[in-house]
C-alpha positions as CSV (number, residue, x, y, z in Angstrom):
1,X,43.4,-4.6,101.9
2,X,46.1,-2.1,103.2
3,X,48.2,0.1,101.1
4,X,45.4,-0.1,98.1
5,X,43.6,2.3,97.1
6,X,40.2,1.7,94.9
7,X,38.2,3.3,92.3
8,X,35.7,2.4,89.5
9,X,37.4,-1.2,89.8
10,X,41.0,-0.1,89.6
11,X,43.3,-0.9,92.0
12,X,46.3,1.0,93.3
13,X,49.3,0.5,95.1
14,X,50.8,2.7,97.8
15,X,54.0,3.2,98.7
16,X,56.2,6.6,100.3
17,X,59.2,7.7,99.5
18,X,60.9,9.3,102.7
19,X,63.5,10.9,100.4
20,X,61.4,12.5,98.6
21,X,58.6,13.0,101.3
22,X,55.6,11.8,98.6
23,X,53.1,9.2,98.2
24,X,53.0,7.4,95.4
25,X,51.8,4.0,93.4
26,X,50.8,2.4,90.3
27,X,47.4,0.9,89.0
28,X,47.5,-2.7,89.4
29,X,46.4,-5.7,87.1
30,X,46.7,-4.0,84.0
31,X,49.5,-4.1,81.5
32,X,49.2,-0.3,80.9
33,X,51.6,1.7,83.1
34,X,49.5,3.8,85.2
35,X,51.2,5.9,87.9
36,X,50.1,8.5,90.5
37,X,51.5,10.3,93.5
38,X,50.6,13.1,96.0
39,X,52.4,14.7,98.9
40,X,49.7,13.9,101.4
41,X,47.1,10.9,101.4
42,X,44.3,13.2,100.2
43,X,46.0,14.4,97.1
44,X,47.4,10.7,96.6
45,X,43.7,9.8,96.2
46,X,42.5,12.6,94.2
47,X,45.6,12.0,91.8
48,X,44.9,8.2,91.6
49,X,40.9,9.0,90.9
50,X,42.2,11.7,88.0
51,X,44.7,9.2,86.6
52,X,42.0,6.3,86.4
53,X,39.6,8.7,84.6
54,X,42.4,9.9,82.4
55,X,43.4,6.2,81.4
56,X,39.8,5.4,81.0
57,X,39.6,8.6,78.9
58,X,43.0,7.9,76.7
59,X,41.4,4.2,76.2
60,X,38.3,6.0,74.8
61,X,40.5,8.3,72.3
62,X,42.5,5.6,71.2
63,X,39.7,3.2,70.3
64,X,41.4,0.6,72.9
65,X,39.0,-1.1,75.3
66,X,40.5,-0.2,78.7
67,X,41.8,-3.1,81.0
68,X,40.2,-3.8,83.7
69,X,39.2,-7.1,84.9
70,X,41.2,-10.1,85.6
71,X,41.0,-12.9,83.1
72,X,41.2,-15.8,85.9
73,X,44.6,-17.2,84.2
74,X,47.8,-16.8,84.5
75,X,51.2,-18.5,84.2
76,X,53.7,-19.2,87.1
77,X,57.4,-20.3,86.9
78,X,58.5,-22.9,89.8
79,X,61.8,-25.0,90.0
80,X,61.5,-28.1,88.7
81,X,61.7,-29.8,92.3
82,X,58.4,-28.0,93.3
83,X,56.6,-28.7,90.1
84,X,57.6,-32.7,90.8
85,X,56.2,-32.2,94.6
86,X,53.0,-30.4,93.8
87,X,52.1,-32.7,91.0
88,X,52.8,-35.7,93.5
89,X,50.7,-34.2,96.0
90,X,47.6,-33.2,93.4
91,X,47.7,-37.0,92.5
92,X,47.8,-38.2,95.7
93,X,44.3,-36.2,96.2
94,X,43.3,-37.2,92.7
95,X,42.9,-33.4,91.9
96,X,44.6,-31.8,88.9
97,X,47.6,-29.3,89.0
98,X,45.3,-26.2,88.2
99,X,42.3,-27.7,91.2
100,X,45.6,-28.2,93.7
101,X,46.8,-24.7,93.0
102,X,43.3,-22.7,93.0
103,X,42.6,-24.5,96.5
104,X,46.6,-23.0,97.7
105,X,45.8,-19.8,96.0
106,X,42.3,-19.4,97.8
107,X,43.6,-20.7,101.1
108,X,46.2,-17.7,101.4
109,X,43.9,-15.2,100.4
110,X,41.4,-16.3,103.1
111,X,44.2,-16.7,105.8
112,X,46.3,-13.5,104.5
113,X,46.4,-12.1,108.1
114,X,47.5,-15.5,109.5
115,X,50.1,-16.3,107.5
116,X,51.7,-12.4,106.6
117,X,54.9,-12.8,108.1
118,X,55.3,-16.0,106.3
119,X,54.4,-14.3,102.9
120,X,56.8,-11.2,103.7
121,X,60.1,-13.4,104.8
122,X,59.0,-15.9,101.3
123,X,58.8,-12.4,99.5
124,X,62.2,-11.5,100.6
125,X,63.8,-15.2,99.3
């Protein structure tokens, strides 16, 4: 994975601010905001690890379970037109909407490099 850090099962995004000359990011996949930064890659990685450790420690002090794993369910918002098209395709293939969406997501993840430019174009829409 490009531009992703991993430590203790947590993942952090990596961005660069050319105006501030600093790398920065946040822990992804949790509801709490845990951010980090550094003016070198080594300092960014160190900051990321320190912030993950701090997050775990703070949760422990608060008696809160740190978020870590994904639940495996999420809601999506799509247009009614796309919803209809997806339901028709699922029905034709005798699949539930859930099965079709799982297949589509699995396909994109396993073909990420092949569809990278299309994903970037879609993200800009």
